C-alpha positions as a Python dict, from the first residue, in 0.01 Angstrom:
ca = {
    (1, 'M'): (0, 0, 0),
    (2, 'L'): (270, 261, 53),
    (3, 'Y'): (102, 381, 376),
    (4, 'E'): (59, 23, 499),
    (5, 'G'): (427, -54, 429),
    (6, 'F'): (530, 266, 607),
    (7, 'M'): (322, 177, 914),
    (8, 'N'): (447, -182, 922),
    (9, 'H'): (803, -43, 930),
    (10, 'F'): (718, 125, 1263),
    (11, 'Y'): (494, -154, 1395),
    (12, 'S'): (643, -450, 1576),
    (13, 'K'): (674, -371, 1941),
    (14, 'T'): (323, -492, 2031),
    (15, 'S'): (435, -854, 2020),
    (16, 'A'): (763, -777, 2197),
    (17, 'Y'): (585, -584, 2475),
    (18, 'R'): (266, -795, 2491),
    (19, 'N'): (359, -965, 2820),
    (20, 'E'): (471, -635, 2972),
    (21, 'F'): (129, -461, 2954),
    (22, 'E'): (-124, -493, 3232),
    (23, 'H'): (-356, -600, 2948),
    (24, 'I'): (-363, -568, 2571),
    (25, 'G'): (-670, -682, 2381),
    (26, 'K'): (-717, -871, 2057),
    (27, 'N'): (-617, -695, 1735),
    (28, 'S'): (-467, -396, 1917),
    (29, 'K'): (-149, -241, 1779),
    (30, 'V'): (111, -23, 1946),
    (31, 'Y'): (347, 125, 1689),
    (32, 'Y'): (717, 167, 1762),
    (33, 'P'): (862, 377, 1909),
    (34, 'V'): (650, 432, 2218),
    (35, 'I'): (838, 606, 2495),
    (36, 'S'): (737, 438, 2816),
    (37, 'N'): (934, 253, 3075),
    (38, 'K'): (867, -107, 3176),
    (39, 'R'): (685, -2, 3495),
    (40, 'S'): (451, 225, 3295),
    (41, 'R'): (365, -63, 3059),
    (42, 'K'): (266, -275, 3363),
    (43, 'L'): (16, -1, 3456),
    (44, 'L'): (-126, 30, 3101),
    (45, 'S'): (-438, -158, 2992),
    (46, 'I'): (-550, -149, 2628),
    (47, 'G'): (-880, -290, 2500),
    (48, 'D'): (-957, -478, 2177),
    (49, 'G'): (-899, -330, 1833),
    (50, 'T'): (-717, -17, 1952),
    (51, 'E'): (-424, 148, 1771),
    (52, 'I'): (-160, 375, 1923),
    (53, 'L'): (54, 534, 1654),
    (54, 'H'): (429, 590, 1684),
    (55, 'N'): (625, 855, 1875),
    (56, 'S'): (390, 841, 2173),
    (57, 'R'): (501, 913, 2529),
    (58, 'I'): (289, 718, 2774),
    (59, 'Q'): (417, 729, 3130),
    (60, 'C'): (294, 673, 3483),
    (61, 'F'): (460, 869, 3761),
    (62, 'E'): (421, 717, 4105),
    (63, 'Q'): (465, 951, 4397),
    (64, 'E'): (473, 897, 4768),
    (65, 'G'): (140, 933, 4943),
    (66, 'C'): (-66, 895, 4623),
    (67, 'P'): (-239, 583, 4485),
    (68, 'T'): (-58, 405, 4201),
    (69, 'P'): (-184, 556, 3873),
    (70, 'H'): (-320, 338, 3592),
    (71, 'I'): (-391, 416, 3228),
    (72, 'K'): (-691, 236, 3080),
    (73, 'I'): (-766, 268, 2709),
    (74, 'G'): (-1089, 112, 2584),
    (75, 'D'): (-1189, -87, 2277),
    (76, 'R'): (-1169, 38, 1916),
    (77, 'C'): (-979, 357, 2000),
    (78, 'Y'): (-748, 532, 1755),
    (79, 'L'): (-471, 738, 1915),
    (80, 'G'): (-270, 947, 1667),
    (81, 'F'): (97, 1033, 1626),
    (82, 'N'): (297, 1203, 1904),
    (83, 'L'): (46, 1138, 2182),
    (84, 'S'): (161, 1228, 2536),
    (85, 'I'): (-12, 1078, 2839),
    (86, 'L'): (149, 1179, 3169),
    (87, 'A'): (-26, 998, 3452),
    (88, 'G'): (35, 1080, 3817),
    (89, 'A'): (-331, 979, 3869),
    (90, 'D'): (-560, 753, 3667),
    (91, 'V'): (-628, 824, 3300),
    (92, 'I'): (-932, 651, 3152),
    (93, 'I'): (-1005, 669, 2780),
    (94, 'E'): (-1335, 492, 2716),
    (95, 'D'): (-1437, 294, 2404),
    (96, 'D'): (-1446, 430, 2046),
    (97, 'V'): (-1238, 743, 2112),
    (98, 'L'): (-1059, 917, 1825),
    (99, 'L'): (-752, 1123, 1914),
    (100, 'A'): (-580, 1324, 1641),
    (101, 'S'): (-203, 1383, 1654),
    (102, 'N'): (7, 1587, 1899),
    (103, 'I'): (-233, 1556, 2193),
    (104, 'L'): (-134, 1597, 2559),
    (105, 'I'): (-333, 1438, 2841),
    (106, 'T'): (-184, 1517, 3181),
    (107, 'T'): (-300, 1447, 3535),
    (108, 'E'): (-26, 1648, 3703),
    (109, 'T'): (107, 1998, 3755),
    (110, 'H'): (430, 2103, 3923),
    (111, 'G'): (429, 2321, 4232),
    (112, 'M'): (431, 2693, 4156),
    (113, 'D'): (576, 2856, 4468),
    (114, 'P'): (809, 3133, 4343),
    (115, 'E'): (935, 3200, 4699),
    (116, 'S'): (1065, 2847, 4739),
    (117, 'D'): (1435, 2773, 4690),
    (118, 'V'): (1324, 2455, 4512),
    (119, 'P'): (1297, 2494, 4132),
    (120, 'Y'): (948, 2441, 3987),
    (121, 'M'): (1054, 2113, 3827),
    (122, 'N'): (1142, 1971, 4172),
    (123, 'Q'): (843, 2105, 4364),
    (124, 'P'): (577, 1847, 4460),
    (125, 'L'): (327, 1749, 4195),
    (126, 'T'): (-45, 1804, 4231),
    (127, 'V'): (-241, 1526, 4061),
    (128, 'A'): (-604, 1464, 3959),
    (129, 'P'): (-751, 1193, 3731),
    (130, 'V'): (-867, 1246, 3372),
    (131, 'R'): (-1151, 1068, 3190),
    (132, 'V'): (-1240, 1087, 2819),
    (133, 'G'): (-1591, 956, 2755),
    (134, 'S'): (-1689, 699, 2494),
    (135, 'G'): (-1720, 808, 2134),
    (136, 'C'): (-1526, 1136, 2177),
    (137, 'W'): (-1320, 1301, 1904),
    (138, 'L'): (-1028, 1523, 2010),
    (139, 'G'): (-878, 1737, 1733),
    (140, 'E'): (-514, 1811, 1654),
    (141, 'R'): (-301, 1957, 1938),
    (142, 'V'): (-566, 1936, 2211),
    (143, 'V'): (-442, 1961, 2572),
    (144, 'I'): (-639, 1799, 2855),
    (145, 'M'): (-544, 1931, 3200),
    (146, 'P'): (-562, 1749, 3537),
    (147, 'G'): (-899, 1669, 3691),
    (148, 'V'): (-1099, 1699, 3367),
    (149, 'T'): (-1383, 1469, 3263),
    (150, 'I'): (-1496, 1492, 2902),
    (151, 'G'): (-1844, 1348, 2860),
    (152, 'K'): (-1977, 1098, 2609),
    (153, 'K'): (-1958, 1174, 2233),
    (154, 'C'): (-1797, 1517, 2273),
    (155, 'I'): (-1592, 1693, 2008),
    (156, 'I'): (-1297, 1907, 2120),
    (157, 'G'): (-1175, 2147, 1851),
    (158, 'A'): (-814, 2155, 1733),
    (159, 'G'): (-575, 2352, 1952),
    (160, 'S'): (-813, 2366, 2248),
    (161, 'I'): (-695, 2353, 2611),
    (162, 'V'): (-950, 2178, 2830),
    (163, 'T'): (-930, 2301, 3190),
    (164, 'H'): (-1274, 2199, 3320),
    (165, 'D'): (-1536, 1927, 3267),
    (166, 'I'): (-1724, 1911, 2938),
    (167, 'P'): (-2080, 1767, 2950),
    (168, 'D'): (-2199, 1480, 2727),
    (169, 'Y'): (-2278, 1556, 2361),
    (170, 'S'): (-2097, 1891, 2351),
    (171, 'I'): (-1861, 2066, 2111),
    (172, 'A'): (-1597, 2271, 2292),
    (173, 'V'): (-1326, 2495, 2147),
    (174, 'G'): (-1071, 2752, 2258),
    (175, 'S'): (-818, 2823, 2528),
    (176, 'P'): (-959, 2760, 2776),
    (177, 'A'): (-1212, 2538, 2597),
    (178, 'K'): (-1574, 2651, 2618),
    (179, 'V'): (-1884, 2464, 2507),
    (180, 'V'): (-2015, 2626, 2187),
    (181, 'K'): (-2272, 2363, 2081),
    (182, 'R'): (-2482, 2088, 2240),
    (183, 'Y'): (-2660, 1811, 2057),
    (184, 'D'): (-3039, 1834, 2070),
    (185, 'F'): (-3190, 1485, 2039),
    (186, 'E'): (-3542, 1619, 1978),
    (187, 'R'): (-3430, 1837, 1686),
    (188, 'H'): (-3155, 1594, 1574),
    (189, 'E'): (-2897, 1869, 1534),
    (190, 'W'): (-2616, 2059, 1706),
    (191, 'I'): (-2749, 2375, 1869),
    (192, 'R'): (-2531, 2678, 1946),
    (193, 'V'): (-2522, 2770, 2315),
}
């Protein structure tokens, strides 16, 4: 009861924002505060039965010459505290995904030309879409970098930085994340690779 009362204290903005989302499904909850501007909410689609816990930063960054980015979150997802999604390109989180707290998903990197008179923060962004496959579990403090696709039912270990694609039914850990196990459907167990 104490936890439920605590969460209800932070909940409430789903109804206030409901008409501002591109789509929000039945029984989905977005806990307050969520740091996103009105334009970002218009580019955010949330499926049925999904929860986004408070202190999340979910933002779309439109830039000249690039398609308008969208964030699509599937059904029955649970996105933990302090989530950051920075979308200069599309971010797709498929159904039944579990995200622990303090996770960063980014589709963008700043320019890195040290000879330029323009500071890094003002150099042009490079963007590439991110996809998290259905049934995935991302541990605490995972970072997903631009252009990454994480396959179906993967597990990404806490503190990992994912810089390249992870195939379906894999466990990946480290910085950069490397696949350490794959699920073997004939043996019905995770096998070290």
